Steps between C-alpha positions, in 0.01 A plus 500: 500500500503843656773577744416613852727698723646840559704502180278378218706409197818422697673161480820390677729279290744279692734381224755218488537469875533126542742253648686425178617857442874477576534840665233438766744495786596693813562812292137490385357499852410872502333475159291201608394680819388799292309273262333334798382840631371599155305175468349549845395857410349386171296229669383738774370744240356235265758565229545179299838331535628325189804273524696460178736207452716387208455169324663375185437209270657335198324737257700793637838328480730674255864610503437872452268528798537194725215399729492623855472291812298377687320254278126438523517257792688754716304811411275503804783453748469859613675615813327299771353644813770471765583663828679770299252573222133460424470576130361181353175525305169462676201333337359836391827607333557444130801311362611576145748285308708684242728363229755779464634795697200738498204408719283539189707267281318177426266544796136586550590807709337748259173303510508482882573873529214581267261286706612690813455838328861568588644838406794532739770236539720502810816300428735300719740220413835342417683606287476874449693461173280209390132460580456847649660685206321289238164531674535878542563535126220260406250659741584849374435387142161375621422839660493391864589739779809346660658525842825322578563432868878545490568328832282205389729432205843342498772416255828309513669823393420783741639766267269388218206501745583857604534629142166345406300632797662845497538572128313258274173409675402860584458563127198267496407433862474649842785360710445506875595317816236257626451705818366787285260264326398352835425844653 
């Protein structure tokens, strides 16, 4: 399916932003507001929005690399539309279920991106040191152009977040504030 819009080849990934992520709290309010604006911009310009959520099952249960929560029955409990935020998926949005940290791991994301003729991934999500870092590395290995919206990412450790967006991600991705992407 060919993509319409002003940015052909662009896709916005909204990763691991759901109600079971422990750090989704008051401190995350500014990040969620930025994600909400990015989603609105993507929809207005016909850029596909792909939600990525973690699920684990018994096959991935081992002591070296324990499974992540939420389990399969909780995976679609994304942040609901409330008076504060409106970032839940719409019918036209795509929901991907992954098995490990990277958005590509155990999911059909690569197949979906290929069907969309995606070339440029715009990343947002919790945690910067988890899904965002792993997806940046994986996407770079797959030769995607990558943009990380630094204010649309959050981590339980602010210092780690800052090191990643200022020093690590720029080696493989453009790192910008969402307002620059929205312009």
